VMD Tcl script that draws the C-alpha trace (Angstrom):
set ca {
  {66.27 40.34 -62.90}
  {62.92 41.83 -63.52}
  {61.02 40.07 -60.72}
  {63.32 41.90 -58.77}
  {62.68 44.81 -60.29}
  {59.02 44.49 -60.61}
  {59.26 43.80 -56.92}
  {60.95 46.86 -55.98}
  {58.98 48.86 -58.33}
  {55.63 47.66 -56.73}
  {57.25 48.54 -53.01}
  {58.81 51.82 -53.95}
  {55.21 53.41 -54.98}
  {53.47 51.86 -51.60}
  {51.78 49.04 -52.94}
  {52.04 46.88 -49.76}
  {50.46 44.33 -50.24}
  {50.84 43.81 -53.61}
  {54.71 44.32 -52.54}
  {54.06 41.44 -49.80}
  {52.14 38.92 -51.79}
  {54.88 39.08 -54.42}
  {58.23 39.14 -51.79}
  {56.97 36.35 -50.41}
  {56.63 34.28 -53.80}
  {60.13 35.50 -54.41}
  {61.19 33.47 -51.23}
  {59.42 30.87 -51.85}
  {61.55 30.61 -54.56}
  {64.35 31.35 -52.94}
  {63.85 28.26 -50.11}
  {63.54 25.97 -53.40}
  {67.01 27.03 -54.51}
  {68.65 27.11 -51.43}
  {69.35 30.82 -52.07}
  {70.06 32.07 -48.80}
  {71.34 35.11 -48.66}
  {68.62 35.87 -51.50}
  {66.29 35.07 -49.08}
  {67.26 37.35 -46.32}
  {67.35 40.69 -48.19}
  {63.78 39.33 -48.98}
  {62.61 38.82 -44.99}
  {63.97 42.60 -44.90}
  {62.17 44.02 -47.67}
  {59.26 41.93 -45.64}
  {60.40 42.84 -42.45}
  {60.04 46.87 -44.03}
  {56.60 45.96 -45.32}
  {54.89 44.09 -42.59}
  {56.65 47.62 -40.40}
  {54.93 50.11 -42.52}
  {51.24 48.10 -42.60}
  {52.00 48.65 -39.05}
  {51.93 44.68 -38.39}
  {54.81 44.73 -36.17}
  {54.33 41.00 -34.65}
  {55.52 40.27 -37.80}
  {57.50 42.59 -38.84}
  {60.05 41.60 -36.12}
  {58.97 37.85 -36.28}
  {61.08 38.16 -40.34}
  {63.93 40.50 -38.61}
  {64.24 37.22 -36.22}
  {64.28 34.60 -39.50}
  {66.85 37.34 -40.64}
  {69.02 37.07 -37.82}
  {68.77 33.51 -37.75}
  {70.09 32.90 -41.47}
  {72.48 35.18 -41.16}
  {74.12 33.24 -38.06}
  {73.97 30.32 -39.96}
  {75.51 31.20 -43.53}
  {78.52 32.48 -40.97}
  {78.40 36.38 -43.14}
  {79.60 38.35 -40.27}
  {78.90 41.35 -41.86}
  {75.00 39.98 -43.10}
  {74.56 38.92 -39.46}
  {75.80 43.13 -38.27}
  {73.12 44.19 -40.75}
  {70.46 42.19 -39.56}
  {71.19 42.73 -35.74}
  {71.14 47.12 -36.88}
  {68.00 46.31 -38.27}
  {66.57 43.99 -35.38}
  {67.85 47.31 -33.06}
  {66.45 49.72 -35.64}
  {63.16 48.48 -34.84}
  {63.22 47.80 -31.40}
  {64.13 51.46 -31.20}
  {61.00 52.65 -32.92}
  {59.17 49.58 -30.21}
  {60.89 51.89 -27.48}
  {62.45 49.01 -26.07}
  {65.92 50.82 -25.45}
  {67.07 48.26 -23.15}
  {66.77 45.54 -25.81}
  {68.18 47.60 -28.82}
  {71.19 49.22 -26.68}
  {72.54 45.61 -25.78}
  {71.98 44.45 -29.45}
  {74.00 47.36 -30.74}
  {76.81 47.72 -28.13}
  {77.66 44.09 -29.35}
  {77.41 44.66 -33.12}
  {79.66 48.33 -32.24}
  {82.19 45.88 -30.78}
  {82.28 43.39 -33.72}
  {82.33 45.90 -36.04}
  {84.92 47.62 -34.23}
  {87.13 44.47 -34.47}
  {86.07 43.74 -37.75}
  {86.95 47.39 -38.79}
  {83.51 47.29 -40.13}
  {83.40 51.32 -40.65}
  {80.00 51.43 -42.14}
  {78.27 48.97 -39.35}
  {80.50 50.91 -36.81}
  {78.47 53.92 -37.94}
  {75.05 53.04 -38.37}
  {75.16 50.99 -35.01}
  {76.88 54.52 -32.96}
  {74.17 56.50 -34.60}
  {71.79 54.68 -33.51}
  {73.33 53.62 -29.66}
  {73.72 57.38 -29.20}
  {69.96 57.81 -30.42}
  {69.25 55.34 -27.72}
  {71.70 56.08 -24.90}
  {69.74 59.85 -25.20}
  {66.03 58.36 -25.20}
  {67.42 57.06 -22.02}
  {68.70 60.04 -20.57}
  {72.62 58.15 -20.37}
  {73.85 61.80 -21.49}
  {77.37 60.81 -20.73}
  {77.61 58.08 -22.80}
  {75.96 59.51 -25.45}
  {79.08 61.98 -25.36}
  {81.44 59.86 -25.76}
  {80.20 57.60 -28.34}
  {79.36 60.94 -30.28}
  {82.97 61.86 -30.32}
  {83.51 58.25 -31.65}
  {81.18 58.98 -34.34}
  {82.36 62.76 -35.11}
  {85.63 60.96 -35.99}
  {84.11 57.81 -37.69}
  {81.73 60.40 -39.99}
  {84.86 62.31 -41.25}
  {86.34 58.81 -42.62}
  {83.06 57.44 -43.80}
  {80.81 60.62 -45.30}
  {83.47 62.77 -45.29}
  {82.08 65.31 -42.57}
  {78.69 64.80 -44.41}
  {77.10 64.21 -40.93}
  {78.77 66.51 -38.60}
  {76.23 69.35 -37.65}
  {73.74 66.97 -37.18}
  {76.44 65.15 -34.81}
  {77.45 68.42 -33.34}
  {73.84 69.28 -32.76}
  {73.32 66.17 -30.65}
  {76.06 66.81 -28.78}
  {74.86 70.19 -28.18}
  {71.72 68.53 -27.15}
  {73.57 65.99 -24.84}
  {75.84 68.25 -23.23}
  {72.98 70.75 -22.63}
  {71.03 67.86 -20.53}
  {73.83 66.37 -18.75}
  {74.21 69.75 -17.15}
  {77.85 69.66 -18.87}
  {78.09 73.87 -19.38}
  {81.96 72.71 -20.80}
  {80.73 70.58 -23.41}
  {78.00 72.26 -23.91}
  {80.29 75.81 -25.44}
  {82.48 73.07 -27.15}
  {79.93 71.96 -28.52}
  {78.51 75.32 -29.75}
  {81.71 77.07 -30.46}
  {82.07 73.92 -32.68}
  {78.37 74.48 -34.38}
  {79.13 78.18 -35.22}
  {82.74 77.47 -37.18}
}
mol new
graphics top color blue
foreach p $ca { graphics top sphere $p radius 0.5 }
foreach p [lrange $ca 0 end-1] q [lrange $ca 1 end] { graphics top cylinder $p $q radius 0.2 }
display resetview
């Protein structure tokens, strides 16, 4: 629809105040017409806009709303996506323990449902969270899984980034053997 295209264009042009108004109008229509899946997408967009405006409480409110709506719909994939967005937000706010709790659960359910896209996103965030909290051994384990998954999801598109993270974690944990192994992969 042209309304959604116009709203996305405004958002992409960084006119956040207009985008905010347009998205709120779209949410009202979604509520009126009971289009909950569209409303969830709009809530994602609103949260993003509020983050860019520096209004973090509002951003978190919309992420929580998105999570609750997706649970109500029973759409597990959308629920995982909402959880990943919430965990990314918490990571941005450096609320690592809560982010780790949410993202660990999502990684587990993603494995169960064979959702490689959600699993990849959750493992990537989980490795970052483990690094930020000094849990380097756990990070190395997650990065090993992420590297294997990268070959499937991204055809090794992020291998260098993953190996760099493995090297950094191995150095941080002072594991010379793992650092040598990661370095060996990096120079191949």
